[in-house]
C-alpha positions in Angstrom: 90.3 85.5 89.0 92.5 87.5 86.7 91.1 85.8 83.9 87.8 87.3 84.3 89.5 90.8 84.4 92.0 90.2 81.3 91.0 86.8 79.3 89.0 88.0 76.6 89.8 91.8 75.9 92.9 92.1 77.2 94.8 95.3 78.8 92.2 97.4 77.8 89.6 95.1 79.4 91.0 95.0 82.2 91.6 98.7 82.6 87.8 99.5 82.3 86.8 96.3 84.6 89.0 97.6 87.1 87.6 101.3 87.1 84.2 100.3 87.1 84.9 97.9 89.8 86.9 100.4 91.8 84.2 103.1 91.5 81.3 100.7 92.5 83.7 99.8 95.7 84.1 103.4 96.6 80.3 103.8 96.2 79.5 100.8 98.3 82.1 102.1 101.2 80.5 105.8 100.8 77.2 104.2 101.3 78.1 102.4 104.3 79.7 105.4 106.0 76.5 107.8 105.3 74.1 105.2 106.8 76.1 104.5 109.9 75.9 108.0 110.9 72.1 108.6 109.9 71.2 108.4 113.6 72.7 111.4 114.4 71.0 113.6 111.5 71.3 114.5 108.0 74.7 116.7 108.4 76.2 113.8 110.2 75.3 111.1 107.7 77.0 113.0 104.9 79.7 113.6 107.1 80.1 109.8 107.3 79.5 109.4 103.5 82.8 111.7 102.6 85.0 110.2 106.0 86.2 107.1 104.0 86.8 109.0 100.9 89.6 111.3 102.8 91.8 108.2 103.6 95.3 108.9 101.9 96.1 106.7 98.8 92.7 106.4 97.6 93.7 108.5 94.6 96.9 106.2 94.0 94.3 103.5 94.1 92.6 104.6 91.1 95.6 105.9 89.3 97.9 103.0 89.8 95.3 100.4 88.8 95.0 98.7 92.4 92.4 96.4 93.7 92.1 97.9 97.1 88.8 99.8 96.8 87.1 97.1 94.8 88.3 94.5 97.4 87.0 96.7 100.3 83.6 97.1 98.5 83.2 93.3 98.5 84.0 93.1 101.9 81.5 95.6 103.0 79.0 93.8 100.9 80.2 90.5 102.8 79.3 92.0 106.0 75.8 93.6 105.2 75.2 89.9 103.7 76.1 88.4 107.3 74.2 90.9 108.7 71.0 89.8 106.7 72.2 85.8 107.8 73.3 85.1 104.3 76.6 83.6 105.0 76.7 81.6 101.7 76.5 84.9 99.6 78.9 86.7 102.3 81.3 83.9 101.5 81.5 84.2 98.0 81.9 88.0 98.4 84.9 87.4 100.9 86.4 84.7 98.4 86.3 87.4 95.5 87.9 89.9 97.7 91.0 87.6 98.4 92.2 88.5 94.8 94.0 91.2 97.7 94.3 88.2 100.2 96.5 90.6 102.4 93.5 92.8 102.7 90.6 90.3 102.7 92.1 87.4 105.0 91.7 88.6 108.3 88.1 89.8 107.5 87.2 86.0 107.4 87.1 86.3 111.2 83.1 86.7 111.5 83.2 83.3 108.9 84.6 81.6 111.9 81.6 81.8 114.0 79.6 78.6 113.8 76.3 80.4 112.6 78.5 81.8 109.7 80.9 78.9 109.4 79.2 77.5 106.1 80.2 80.9 104.2 83.9 80.3 105.2 83.5 76.5 103.7 82.1 77.8 100.6 84.5 80.7 100.2 87.6 78.4 100.9 86.4 75.7 98.5 86.2 78.2 95.9 89.8 79.4 96.5 90.9 76.2 96.9 89.5 75.0 93.2 91.0 78.1 91.7 94.4 77.7 93.1 94.2 73.9 91.7 93.3 74.7 88.3 95.9 77.8 88.3 98.8 75.6 89.4 97.4 73.0 87.1 97.2 75.5 84.1 100.7 76.6 84.6 102.7 73.5 85.7 103.5 74.7 88.8 104.5 72.8 92.3 102.7 74.2 95.0 106.1 74.3 97.1 107.8 75.9 94.4 105.0 78.3 94.0 105.5 79.0 97.8 109.3 79.7 97.8 108.7 82.3 94.6 106.0 83.7 96.5 108.1 84.2 99.8 111.1 85.7 97.5 108.7 88.2 95.7 107.0 89.2 99.3 110.6 90.5 100.8 110.6 93.2 98.3 107.5 94.5 99.5 108.1 94.3 103.1 109.7 97.8 103.7 106.3 99.2 102.6 105.1 99.2 106.1 106.1 97.4 109.4 104.5 94.2 109.6 104.5 90.5 111.2 104.9 88.7 107.8 107.7 90.9 106.7 109.7 90.4 110.1 109.5 86.6 109.7 110.2 86.4 105.6 112.8 89.2 105.6 116.1 86.8 105.2 117.7 84.6 103.5 115.5 81.4 104.8 112.8 83.0 102.8 114.6 81.8 99.6 114.3 78.1 100.6 112.3 75.4 100.2 112.8 74.1 103.9 111.8 77.4 105.2 108.5 77.5 102.7 107.8 74.0 104.5 108.6 74.9 107.7 106.3 78.1 107.8 103.4 75.9 106.7 104.1 73.6 109.6 104.5 76.5 111.9 101.1 78.0 110.6 99.3 74.7 110.9 100.6 74.3 114.7 99.9 77.7 115.5 96.4 77.3 114.3 95.9 74.1 116.4 97.7 75.7 119.6 95.1 78.5 119.1 91.9 76.5 118.8 93.0 74.4 121.7 93.4 77.4 123.8 90.3 78.7 122.6 88.5 75.5 124.0 90.5 74.9 127.1 91.5 78.2 128.4 88.6 80.1 130.2 89.2 83.7 129.7 90.1 83.1 126.0 86.8 80.7 125.5 84.9 83.3 127.3 86.3 86.1 125.2 85.6 84.0 121.9 81.8 83.4 123.2 81.3 87.3 123.3 82.8 87.5 119.7 80.7 85.1 118.9 77.4 86.4 120.3 78.2 90.1 119.3 76.4 91.2 116.3 78.2 91.7 112.9 79.2 95.2 114.2 81.8 97.9 113.1 83.8 96.7 116.1 84.4 93.3 114.7 85.0 94.8 111.1 87.6 97.5 112.9 89.2 94.5 114.5 89.5 92.7 111.3 91.1 95.5 109.4 93.7 96.4 112.0 94.6 92.7 112.3 95.3 92.7 108.4 97.1 96.1 108.4 99.6 95.1 111.0 100.0 91.4 110.0 100.6 91.9 106.1 102.5 94.3 104.2 100.5 97.1 102.3 101.3 100.0 100.5 99.5 103.6 100.7 97.0 102.7 98.0 95.8 100.0 100.7 94.7 102.3 103.3 91.3 102.5 102.4 91.0 98.8 104.3 91.2 100.7 107.6 87.8 102.3 106.7 86.0 100.4 109.4 88.4 101.1 112.2 88.1 104.6 111.4 84.1 104.5 111.3 84.2 102.6 114.7 86.4 105.1 116.2 84.0 108.0 115.0 80.6 106.2 115.9 82.3 105.6 119.6 83.2 109.3 120.0 79.9 110.3 118.7 77.8 108.3 121.3 80.6 108.9 124.0 82.7 111.8 123.8 85.4 111.4 126.4 89.0 112.4 126.3 90.3 109.1 125.5 87.8 108.3 122.6 88.3 111.9 121.3 92.1 111.4 121.3 92.2 107.9 119.6 89.7 109.2 117.1 92.0 112.2 116.3 95.2 110.0 115.9 93.6 107.4 114.1 92.3 110.3 111.8 95.6 111.9 111.3 97.2 108.8 110.5 95.1 107.9 107.5 93.7 111.3 106.4 96.4 113.7 106.9 98.1 114.8 103.8 101.5 112.6 103.5 104.1 115.5 103.0 103.4 116.4 106.7 104.2 113.1 108.1 106.4 110.7 105.8 109.5 112.7 106.4 109.3 112.5 110.6 111.3 110.2 112.0 109.4 107.5 113.7 106.0 107.9 111.7 105.6 104.2 110.6 105.6 103.2 114.4 102.9 106.1 114.9 101.1 104.5 112.5 101.3 100.9 113.4 101.0 102.0 117.4 97.8 104.0 116.5 96.2 101.3 114.3 96.8 99.0 117.3 95.2 100.9 119.7 92.1 101.2 117.2 91.9 97.6 117.2 92.3 97.2 121.0 89.7 99.0 121.8 86.9 97.7 120.1 88.1 94.1 121.2 87.9 95.5 124.4 84.3 96.7 124.4 83.2 93.2 122.9 85.0 91.7 125.6 83.1 93.7 128.4 79.6 93.2 126.5 79.7 96.9 125.1 79.2 96.3 121.5 77.9 96.9 119.0 78.8 100.8 118.5 76.8 100.4 115.2 75.3 97.3 113.5 75.6 97.2 109.8 71.7 96.4 108.9 70.3 96.6 105.7 66.8 97.6 106.2 63.9 100.0 105.1 64.3 102.5 108.1 67.9 102.2 108.5 71.5 100.8 107.2 73.0 100.8 110.7 71.3 101.2 114.3 73.0 103.3 117.3 73.4 100.7 119.8 76.4 102.3 121.4 76.7 101.4 125.3 
């Protein structure tokens, strides 16, 4: 993927393309926010447009040359295309967004559903093919690459609390045996999860609810929170949580209860408040993680109880999103 950015014109070409794609991603995100709030009027729609742009770290994304905004813009297109029943195009967008895998990988959730699975096969095939070419071109052994990646990963795990950091932040991460064991553990965990979904009635029921739900902000919010808590991220990656932020606001607009309002206030503070207010406070990172986890659990419970979707990401001549909150 980097070849497409730098291979011909070098660094200057890369800077120009990164700026253009980042601005296009931001425009796509703002467009999504604007139209999600359109059922509540013009003022609310403009509020929705600017809400994602208040997320802390977006300026760092542009000034530091990060791919976060472009990546999230592609993920937004993925969800729009799924809403229009175009899984192959959606799979392509997801594969391109995997240039920052720690942001995009959990957004494969809807591609696991039977009706969209061919998009997952296409996207995974593209990624596998690019990986084989990259390893062949550089003469790198897959296990050697994985060991190197795990060693590098440890230098980033202090950016934010995350599950992969807890697993790899040890000397074990520097060994080929650990890398091989990690692959085995991931495969075994995936297999066990699949069996659990097939055999455990409560989990099967929840999975059925998920697969029957429309491509909604609840599902997008769950995907965003999963990625934010499972993998490390810098502050310039906070834009990935905009679906969770929009989801909380949309739920509150429809049902302004005390609990909904409190959760919306907390996630807004965690993502949009100026950094100098909170970063030096003890326990701030834990506050962030707990707030984000709650913002992921609440939509999951809504789907499990049949109350989704808060807002469906539909493109059409009348509306981009439909207000279907129960």
